[in-house]
Each structure stands twice: as structure tokens, then as C-alpha cells.
N, C-alpha and C positions, 0 to 999 in steps of 0.2 A: 276545724275553723278554716275558712278560706282566706288565704293570704294574697295580698295584692302584689303585682309585679313591682319591683323597685322603680321602674321607669315611670310608673303612674304618678308618682309624687315629685317627679323632676320636670322642670320647665326650662325653656329657653336654652341658654348656653350650657347649663348643667346637664340637660338631657343629651345634647350633642356630645359632650365630654363622656358621659356614661356609655352611650352606644358605641362611640369610637374607641373607648378603652376596651370594650368587650370584643369588638370586631378588629382583629389584628391587621386585616387587609387595608382598612381605611387609612391609617397613618402612612403606610407604604404607598398607597395609591396617591395620596395628596402630595407626598414627597416627589414621586415620579412626575406628576402633572406640573408641579412647581419648577422642576428641572427643565421640562420642555418649554414652559412659559418663559423662563429666564433665557433659555437658548434662543427663543424667537426674538425676544426684546434686545438681546445683546449680540445678535448674529454677526454684525459687522466687526465686532471686537473678538468674538470667540472663534470664528472661522479662520483657519490658518491661511487659506488661499481664496482668491476670487473663485466663486462657484462655476463660472463659465470660462475660466482660463484654461486653454488647451496647451498641453506640453507634449514632448516626444516620449515621455515616460508613460506609455499606454499600457493599460491592464496590468499595472504593477501590483504585486501582492502587498498586503499590509506591512508597513515597515516604519522605522523612526521618521523617515521623511514624510510618508503618507500613512497615517495611523490606521485608516480603513481601506487603503489601497486607492487605485485610480480606475477610471472607466476606459472604454475603448477609444476615447478622444484625449486621454491623459488628464482629465479633470479630477481634482481631489474629491473623493467620495465623502469624506467627513464634512468638508465645507458645503457640499451640495445637500447633504442631509440636514445640517444645521439651518441653512437658508430655507430648505423645504419645510421646516417646522413652522415658519412664519405663515406660509400659504395654507398649510393644513389646519392650523389652529384658527386662523382668520376665517377660513371658509366654514369650519365647524361652528364657531360662535356666531358669526354673522347670519348664516343660513337659519340656524335655530332661532335667533332673535326675530328675524323677519317672519318665519313661519309661525312662531309663537304669537306675535302680535296679530297677524291676519287670522290665524286659526281661532284664537280666543274671541276676537270680535264676532266671527261667524257663529261660533258655538254659543256664546252668551246671547246673541240676538235670537238664534233659533230656539234655544231652551227657554228664554224668558217670554217671548211673544207667542211661540207656538203657531198653530194655524198654518196659513199659507207661507209665512216666512220660514217656519220650521220645515215644511214639506219641500220647498224649493231648495233651501240650503242643504238639507240632509240628503236629498236625492243626488245633488252634485257630489256631496261627500261620499255617498255610497258608490257612485260611479267611479270616483277616483280610487276608492278603497278596493275596487275590484281588480286594479292593476298593481303590480309590485312597484314600490317606490323607485327602484333603480331603473325600471323600464320607462317610467314617466320622465325621470331625469334625462335619460338617454334620448328620448323622443324630443323633449324640449330643447336640448342642446343641438340636436340635429336640425331642428326647425330654425332656431334663432342664431345658431353659429357658436363657435368655440370662443374662449376668452374667460377671464376671471369673473367679470360681471355676469355673463350669461350662465356660468356654472353656479354661481351663488343664487341667481333667480330660479334656475331649474331645480336645484335641490330644495330651496325654500318652498316652492310650490308643491314639490313631491311630498313634503312632510306636513303640509298644512292640514290635511284631513285628520292626522293623529291628534293634534291639539284641539281641533274643532270638536271631535268626539268626546274627549275628556272634559272640555269646558262645558259642553251641552249637558253631559251626564251630571256634573256637579251643580249646574244651575237648576236642573229639574229637581234635584234633591233639596236645594236650599231655598228656592223661591217661595215655598209655602211655610217657611219657618216664621216664628213669631217676630223676630227682629225685622224681617222684611215687611210683615204686616204693620208693625209699629212705624216703620219708615213711610209707608203709604199713608197711614193715618196722619202723620205729621206733615204731609203735603210734599214729600220728596218726589222729584221727577223720576221717570223711568230710567233715564240715563244715569242719574245719581244712584238709584237703587242698584242698577246692574253693576256699575264699575266702582262704586264707593262702599256698598254693603255686601253684595254677593261675591264679587270677584276676589276680594282679599281672603274670604273664607274658603275659596276654591284654589288657593295658591299652592298648597302642599302637593297635590297630585300633578299639577302643571310643572312644578319645579323638578320633580322626579322624571316626568316625561321629557323635559328639556335636557336633562343630564343624559338620558339614554340616547336621545336623538343627536347629541353632539358627536358621540362615537360613530353613529351611523352616517352622519354627514361627512366625517373625516374619511370613512371607508368609501363613501360615494364619490368624493373628490378624487381619491386615489384610484378608484376603479375607472372613472371617466378619463383621467389622465393616462392611465395604462392603455386604454383603448384609443387614445389619440383624440379624445373629445373634450379635453380639459383646457388648461391654460396654454399659452404659446410655448413653442418648443424651447425657447431660450430662458424660460422660467423654471428653476429647479423645484420640483415637487416630488414627493415620495413615489407617487404612482408613475410619474414620468421617468424617474430614475430606474424603476423596475422595468419599464417599457424599453428604455434605451439599452439596458443590459441583458434583456431576455435571450438575445441571440448568442450571448457569450457566457451565460451562467455555467455551462458545463466546463468552460475553460477557466472562468474566474468566479468562484463560488461567492466571493464577497459582494458581487454586484447584486445578488438577490437576497443574501442573508441579512445584511445590515439595514437596508431600507425596509425590508419586511419586518425585521425586529423592532424598528422604530414604530411602525404602524401597530404592531401587536402590543407593544408596551403602552402606548397612549390609549388605545382602545380598551385594553384590559383595565387600566387604571381608572378610566372614566366609568366603566361599567361597575367596578368595585365600589367607587365612590357613590354611584347611583344606588347600589344595593344598600349601602349604609344610610344614605339619605332616606330611602324608602322605609327602612326600619325605624329611623329616628322620627320621621314625620307620621309614621303609622298610616300609610295610605294604600296598603295592599288591596283593600277591598274597593278602592275608588278608581283604580286604573281599569280600562277596558281591555 
């Protein structure tokens, strides 16, 4: 006798609880992400010093006065990492939100209408797909200049093709379903069918894709800042902290270890959460 998986009879919150109870990484990942979110929200109260305050206590090893040590300008490393959490999370979430909106619109239009619309949109997506996302982001920042807004725009455009492909794939699968035909019969407009009937049923793979892209966006911002193509030099970000301390890492190991550890923890946690969401929403076959 064939037995069904226990998750097949679970829906909604119960399904999430079941999957997360089996996946021991998920609660840990959620806890780490919450810690970073709280650190970003309450940075003015959690940071023991001003992140840009320079002192004569330069390249001091971790101590009671400076828990994670200081950099070459005497700035407290813990304070800079806490404030850097704001930039990293803001860039990660905002860029994915923008690329999700733009990519979904392009993908839904291409998949639903087909024909010339599909050919024009997908040829552009294929052209962008041919280049690594980071190379596209570097090129856009080099053209438009550095700064937080330009970094967000550059990374958003770099990830647009990922969401467009997923959205188009889901629309091609769903647009011939009976509920879509019923909506057409009832006189629903194309716009209503696309965004009221089809898009909600394609949300699961898009949510998983968004989760994955958040971690890539955080890495992208850190990489751009490390190369000097990110935010301004007086804005503490994890990539900029690494860049400032790279010449002194052999003398002061904490300048590379702690900001690198922060990046590793948030990226791993988001990836673990994405894996759990993928299993919960059962969209393995839908991602390209």
C-alpha cells in the first residue's frame, strides 16, 4: 500500500511548522536573521561608539574597551559592523523588491501575450543572462557613479532577469488552466487575469527566488564596497570595512575576520531559510 507523505495533508501554518520542525537549520537561521534585523533597527542604541569616531587607540586588539578591536584610524569595529548591518540589509531587501516588481511585470507580460512581446522581452533577458550579475552591477555603477541609490539601482537591474524567467515560466504553465479560461469567459480583462488570477498562483517560486537573491544582493553590495564602487567612504558597510583593513589584516586579524564573519552568517542564514521555504512551498520543479 502506498502511503502519502505527512506533509500532503498539512496546509498553511501547520505545513510551515512541520517542515521547520524537521529542518533543524531553519529555526537557527531565523534566529540569526532576527538578531541582524534588530541590530540594524536599534543600531544607535546598541553601538557603543560613533562608527566614524577616530581615536588614538589605533589597531587595538579586542578588549573590554573595544570588544572587536579598532581599525587603523582608531574606530570601534563593533560599532561599524552594527551600523553596517543597516546598509547591508537595506540594500538586500530594497534591491530584491525592485527587481522582483520589474522582473515579474516583464515575465508575466511576455508569458501571457507571447508573440512579439515575448520575443522582444526575452531577447533582452537572454542578453542580460549572458553576463554575470556582478559584472552588470559593476558596469552600471561605473557608468552612473557610486552612492547608495546607484548601488541599489545597479544590483536591482542585475537581478531583474532571474525574476522575469521564473515569472514567465509559471505564466506559460498556468495560462491554459481551467480557472483562467473561466475568468476569460466571465469577461475579465487581460490585466485582471494576469495579476489577479495567474500571479497569485505563481507566488511560491517567486518567494523562494527572492529569498535567494537577498543573500546575493548583500554579497553584491559588500563586493562593490570592497572595490570602492559602493557607498561613500564615510558610510560604514561590511565591504568597506574589509576594504579599509585589507592592508593591515596581517597585523590585525580582527579587521578581516569579524566583518567577514558577519557577511557569512547573514548569507548562510538566508540561504538556509530559502532552502526551508523551497521544501515547504514545494517549488523545486518550478525554478529555472
